[in-house]
C-alpha positions as CSV (number, residue, x, y, z in Angstrom):
1,X,1.3,-17.6,3.4
2,X,-2.1,-18.8,2.0
3,X,-5.2,-17.5,0.2
4,X,-7.6,-16.4,2.9
5,X,-10.8,-15.6,0.3
6,X,-12.6,-18.5,1.5
7,X,-12.2,-17.5,5.3
8,X,-13.6,-14.0,4.6
9,X,-17.0,-13.5,6.5
10,X,-19.8,-11.0,5.5
11,X,-19.1,-8.0,7.5
12,X,-19.5,-4.5,7.4
13,X,-16.2,-2.7,7.4
14,X,-12.3,-3.0,6.8
15,X,-10.2,-1.8,9.6
16,X,-6.7,-0.1,8.4
17,X,-4.4,0.4,11.2
18,X,-1.7,2.6,10.1
19,X,0.9,5.0,11.4
20,X,0.2,7.9,9.1
21,X,-2.4,8.2,6.7
22,X,-1.5,10.3,3.6
23,X,0.6,7.4,1.6
24,X,-0.9,4.7,3.2
25,X,-4.2,5.3,2.3
26,X,-3.0,6.5,-1.3
27,X,-1.8,3.2,-2.0
28,X,-4.8,0.9,-0.7
29,X,-6.9,3.0,-2.7
30,X,-4.9,2.4,-5.7
31,X,-5.1,-1.4,-5.0
32,X,-8.7,-0.9,-4.6
33,X,-9.1,0.7,-7.9
34,X,-7.0,-1.6,-9.9
35,X,-8.3,-4.8,-8.4
36,X,-12.2,-4.4,-7.8
37,X,-12.4,-8.1,-7.4
38,X,-11.4,-7.3,-3.8
39,X,-14.5,-5.5,-3.6
40,X,-13.1,-3.0,-1.2
41,X,-13.6,0.7,-1.4
42,X,-12.0,3.2,1.0
43,X,-15.9,4.4,2.1
44,X,-15.8,1.1,3.7
45,X,-12.4,1.5,5.7
46,X,-12.2,2.5,9.1
47,X,-8.7,4.1,9.5
48,X,-6.9,4.2,12.5
49,X,-3.5,5.9,13.1
50,X,-1.1,5.1,15.5
51,X,2.7,4.0,16.2
52,X,3.5,0.2,16.2
53,X,5.0,0.6,19.7
54,X,1.8,2.8,21.0
55,X,-0.5,-0.3,19.9
56,X,2.0,-2.6,21.5
57,X,1.3,-0.5,24.8
58,X,-2.4,-0.8,24.6
59,X,-2.3,-4.1,24.1
60,X,-0.7,-5.0,27.2
61,X,-2.9,-2.2,29.2
62,X,-5.9,-4.4,28.4
63,X,-4.4,-8.3,28.1
64,X,-1.3,-7.9,30.2
65,X,2.2,-8.1,29.4
66,X,2.1,-11.9,28.7
67,X,-0.4,-11.4,26.0
68,X,1.5,-13.1,23.0
69,X,3.0,-16.0,25.5
70,X,-0.8,-17.0,26.2
71,X,-2.0,-17.2,22.6
72,X,-4.6,-15.0,23.8
73,X,-7.3,-13.9,21.1
74,X,-6.5,-10.1,20.6
75,X,-9.5,-8.2,19.6
76,X,-8.3,-5.2,18.2
77,X,-11.1,-3.1,17.1
78,X,-12.2,-3.3,20.6
79,X,-8.8,-2.1,21.7
80,X,-8.8,0.9,19.7
81,X,-12.2,1.8,20.0
82,X,-12.3,1.5,24.1
83,X,-9.3,3.7,23.9
84,X,-11.3,6.1,21.3
85,X,-14.7,6.0,21.3
86,X,-15.3,4.4,25.0
87,X,-19.1,4.9,24.1
88,X,-19.2,3.0,20.6
89,X,-17.2,-0.4,21.0
90,X,-16.2,-2.1,18.1
91,X,-15.5,-5.7,17.8
92,X,-13.4,-7.7,15.5
93,X,-16.4,-9.6,14.5
94,X,-17.7,-6.2,12.8
95,X,-14.7,-6.6,10.3
96,X,-14.0,-8.4,7.4
97,X,-10.3,-7.4,7.3
98,X,-7.9,-5.9,9.6
99,X,-4.7,-4.9,8.1
100,X,-1.8,-3.3,10.3
101,X,0.9,-1.2,8.4
102,X,3.7,-0.2,9.8
103,X,7.0,1.1,8.8
104,X,10.3,-0.5,9.8
105,X,11.7,2.4,12.2
106,X,15.0,1.5,13.5
107,X,15.8,5.1,14.0
108,X,12.5,5.5,16.7
109,X,13.2,6.0,20.1
110,X,10.6,3.0,21.2
111,X,12.2,0.7,18.5
112,X,12.5,-2.8,20.2
113,X,13.3,-6.1,18.6
114,X,11.4,-8.0,21.0
115,X,8.1,-6.3,20.8
116,X,8.2,-5.6,16.8
117,X,8.8,-9.5,16.7
118,X,6.0,-10.3,19.1
119,X,3.3,-8.5,16.9
120,X,4.6,-10.0,13.6
121,X,4.6,-13.2,15.2
122,X,1.1,-13.1,16.6
123,X,-0.5,-10.7,13.7
124,X,-1.1,-13.6,11.2
125,X,-4.4,-13.5,9.6
126,X,-6.5,-10.5,8.7
127,X,-10.0,-12.4,8.7
128,X,-9.2,-13.0,12.4
129,X,-7.1,-11.2,14.6
130,X,-5.4,-8.8,11.9
131,X,-2.3,-9.0,9.8
132,X,0.8,-6.8,10.2
133,X,2.7,-5.9,7.3
134,X,5.9,-4.1,7.9
135,X,7.5,-2.3,4.9
136,X,11.3,-1.5,5.0
137,X,12.1,0.9,5.6
138,X,8.7,2.6,4.9
139,X,5.5,2.7,2.8
140,X,7.5,4.4,0.0
141,X,9.5,1.1,-0.7
142,X,6.6,0.0,-3.4
143,X,7.6,2.8,-5.4
144,X,11.3,2.1,-5.3
145,X,11.8,0.4,-8.7
146,X,14.2,2.5,-11.3
147,X,12.8,0.5,-14.3
148,X,10.7,-2.5,-15.1
149,X,11.7,-5.1,-14.7
150,X,14.6,-4.2,-12.2
151,X,17.4,-6.6,-11.4
152,X,19.0,-4.0,-9.1
153,X,16.2,-4.7,-6.9
154,X,17.6,-7.7,-5.5
155,X,20.4,-6.1,-3.5
156,X,18.6,-2.7,-3.4
157,X,19.6,-1.5,0.7
158,X,19.8,1.4,2.5
159,X,22.2,2.1,5.4
160,X,20.9,2.6,9.0
161,X,22.4,6.1,9.0
162,X,19.8,7.2,5.9
163,X,17.2,8.2,8.0
164,X,13.4,7.3,7.0
165,X,11.2,10.0,6.2
166,X,12.1,12.9,4.2
167,X,15.4,11.6,3.1
168,X,14.4,8.0,2.1
169,X,11.4,9.8,0.7
170,X,13.7,11.8,-1.4
171,X,16.0,9.1,-2.4
172,X,12.6,7.1,-3.6
173,X,11.5,10.4,-5.9
174,X,15.0,10.7,-7.4
175,X,15.4,7.0,-8.4
176,X,11.9,5.8,-8.6
177,X,10.1,5.7,-12.4
178,X,6.6,5.2,-10.6
179,X,6.1,8.0,-8.8
180,X,4.7,10.0,-11.6
181,X,2.5,7.2,-12.8
182,X,0.5,6.6,-9.5
183,X,0.5,10.0,-8.6
184,X,-1.5,10.9,-12.0
185,X,-5.2,10.6,-10.8
186,X,-4.0,12.5,-7.7
187,X,-2.3,15.2,-10.4
188,X,-5.3,15.6,-12.3
189,X,-7.6,16.0,-8.9
190,X,-5.5,18.8,-7.6
191,X,-5.1,20.3,-11.2
192,X,-8.8,20.7,-11.4
193,X,-9.6,21.8,-7.8
194,X,-6.6,24.3,-7.4
195,X,-6.0,25.8,-11.1
196,X,-9.6,25.3,-12.5
197,X,-11.7,25.9,-9.4
198,X,-13.8,22.8,-9.2
199,X,-14.3,22.6,-5.4
200,X,-17.0,20.0,-5.6
201,X,-15.6,16.6,-4.9
202,X,-17.8,14.6,-6.5
203,X,-17.7,16.5,-9.6
204,X,-13.7,16.2,-9.6
205,X,-14.1,12.3,-8.6
206,X,-16.3,11.8,-11.9
207,X,-13.9,13.8,-14.0
208,X,-11.0,11.9,-12.9
209,X,-12.9,8.9,-13.2
210,X,-14.1,9.3,-17.0
211,X,-10.4,10.8,-17.9
212,X,-8.6,7.9,-16.4
213,X,-11.0,5.4,-18.3
214,X,-9.8,6.8,-21.9
215,X,-7.9,4.2,-23.4
216,X,-7.4,5.4,-26.9
217,X,-5.7,8.3,-28.6
218,X,-8.2,9.2,-30.7
219,X,-10.7,9.8,-28.0
220,X,-9.0,11.6,-25.9
221,X,-10.1,15.2,-27.0
222,X,-14.0,14.1,-27.6
223,X,-14.0,13.0,-24.2
224,X,-12.3,15.6,-21.8
225,X,-14.8,18.1,-23.6
226,X,-17.5,16.2,-22.8
227,X,-16.2,15.5,-19.1
228,X,-15.6,19.2,-18.4
229,X,-19.3,20.7,-19.8
230,X,-20.7,22.0,-17.0
231,X,-18.1,21.6,-14.4
232,X,-15.2,24.1,-15.3
233,X,-16.1,27.5,-15.7
234,X,-16.7,28.5,-19.2
235,X,-13.6,31.0,-19.8
236,X,-11.3,28.6,-18.9
237,X,-12.8,25.5,-20.3
238,X,-10.6,25.5,-23.7
239,X,-7.1,26.0,-21.1
240,X,-8.4,23.3,-19.2
241,X,-9.5,21.1,-22.0
242,X,-5.9,21.2,-23.9
243,X,-3.9,20.8,-20.4
244,X,-5.8,17.7,-19.8
245,X,-5.3,16.6,-23.5
246,X,-1.5,17.0,-23.3
247,X,-1.6,15.1,-20.1
248,X,-3.2,12.3,-21.0
249,X,-1.3,12.3,-24.2
250,X,1.6,11.9,-22.6
251,X,0.8,9.1,-20.7
252,X,2.6,5.6,-21.5
253,X,-0.9,3.6,-21.1
254,X,-2.8,5.7,-23.8
255,X,-0.7,4.3,-26.6
256,X,-1.1,0.8,-25.6
257,X,-4.6,1.2,-26.0
258,X,-5.3,0.3,-21.9
259,X,-7.3,2.4,-19.5
260,X,-5.0,3.6,-16.4
261,X,-6.3,1.2,-14.1
262,X,-5.7,-1.7,-16.7
263,X,-1.7,0.0,-16.8
264,X,-1.3,0.4,-13.3
265,X,-2.8,-3.0,-12.5
266,X,-0.2,-4.7,-14.7
267,X,2.4,-1.9,-12.7
268,X,1.3,-3.2,-9.4
269,X,1.7,-7.0,-10.3
270,X,5.3,-5.9,-11.5
271,X,6.1,-4.6,-7.9
272,X,4.6,-7.6,-6.4
273,X,6.6,-9.5,-8.3
274,X,9.8,-7.7,-7.8
275,X,8.9,-7.9,-4.0
276,X,8.3,-11.2,-3.4
277,X,11.2,-12.3,-5.4
278,X,13.1,-9.6,-2.7
279,X,11.5,-11.3,0.0
280,X,12.7,-14.7,-1.1
281,X,16.3,-13.1,-1.6
282,X,16.4,-11.9,2.2
283,X,14.9,-15.2,4.0
284,X,16.2,-17.8,1.2
285,X,19.3,-16.1,-0.7
286,X,17.5,-16.6,-4.0
287,X,16.0,-13.9,-6.3
288,X,15.2,-15.4,-9.2
289,X,12.0,-17.2,-9.2
290,X,10.7,-19.8,-11.6
291,X,7.4,-18.7,-13.2
292,X,6.3,-21.8,-12.3
293,X,7.2,-21.7,-8.8
294,X,5.7,-18.2,-8.3
295,X,3.0,-18.9,-6.0
296,X,5.1,-21.9,-4.2
297,X,7.6,-19.8,-3.4
298,X,5.5,-16.7,-2.6
299,X,3.4,-19.3,0.1
300,X,6.7,-20.4,1.3
301,X,7.7,-16.8,2.8
302,X,7.5,-16.0,6.6
303,X,7.4,-12.3,7.5
304,X,8.9,-13.0,11.0
305,X,11.5,-14.6,9.2
306,X,12.3,-11.7,7.2
307,X,11.9,-9.2,10.3
308,X,14.8,-11.3,12.3
309,X,17.1,-11.0,9.1
310,X,16.2,-7.3,8.6
311,X,16.7,-6.9,12.6
312,X,20.2,-8.5,12.2
313,X,21.2,-6.3,9.3
314,X,20.7,-3.1,10.8
315,X,21.6,-4.0,14.3
316,X,24.9,-1.9,13.6
317,X,24.5,2.3,13.9
318,X,27.5,2.4,11.5
319,X,27.7,-0.4,9.1
320,X,24.0,-1.4,9.2
321,X,21.6,-1.6,6.6
322,X,18.0,-2.2,5.6
323,X,16.7,-4.2,2.6
324,X,14.4,-2.6,0.6
325,X,10.9,-4.4,0.4
326,X,7.6,-3.6,0.7
327,X,5.1,-6.1,2.4
328,X,1.7,-4.6,2.3
329,X,1.5,-4.7,-1.5
330,X,1.3,-9.3,-0.6
331,X,-2.2,-8.1,0.6
332,X,-3.5,-8.6,-3.2
333,X,-1.5,-11.9,-3.3
334,X,-2.7,-13.2,0.0
335,X,-6.5,-12.2,-1.1
336,X,-6.4,-14.3,-3.9
337,X,-2.8,-15.2,-5.8
338,X,-4.9,-15.2,-9.2
339,X,-5.2,-11.7,-9.5
340,X,-1.3,-11.5,-9.9
341,X,-1.1,-14.4,-12.6
342,X,-3.9,-13.2,-14.9
């Protein structure tokens, strides 16, 4: 793994290929807000929802069964647009980054160790054909920390019999300390829309951003009062104000004199460190990483080798298990490793 910042070409958009939209969009939105140096916003992203095996079949249909063995130059935007928008074809030259994010779905009836390994081996560069990030067992694994730091994350795994989806999400919801932190902007947005009748998306977004930029307990009341003027109806203005003052006051970051984005940036760096350590544990058997070796250990990781270990560990339907690991969070470190070290 290496920084690809120097290889990024000036193009118009970024392509995010995912299986489902909501949680993956939420995570990448958070990443881009907390790391503005990446210089991507959600408006610049073309999101395409598909299944990893459906995408595999689409590639075969276009390039043939031997596509991976022949080292073909696969153009995923072309494959996707030909299927979805045949009258408006897109090509990989149109995109700065092509990122594929899929869950490890051992329970999927279409699951194939061979196919998913082919995909992992071939899609290794987001600035070229694309980079595949597989999350184990699913995207919510980035939240699966019970404390910060979380030493028990080294051995955290789930049994194959625990179905991803509702069961794993419920487990993460029960065990994670991150859920309420990363969901805070969406809670504010929901409060403004559903309880205080702010239907205008742009007004809600402006309100949320200004509230999340508050970094002092002393300024909470005045800032929120000003933010809500002319946005929330007069007869509920006081209620909305004190509800939001209460919510923000209870947040940890405000008592550290940090904005929400500064605080979550630090949280995400913790998440990255834990998952780099976990990936190293899976591939090399060592969890603790010396601080001066952090980048070196990251760059020697091989997502294909990690997938092989996961395939072997989860093979048995009764005794099998899956190591909890999120790899799409590595996007930040791969873009520019300095972002996780500052």
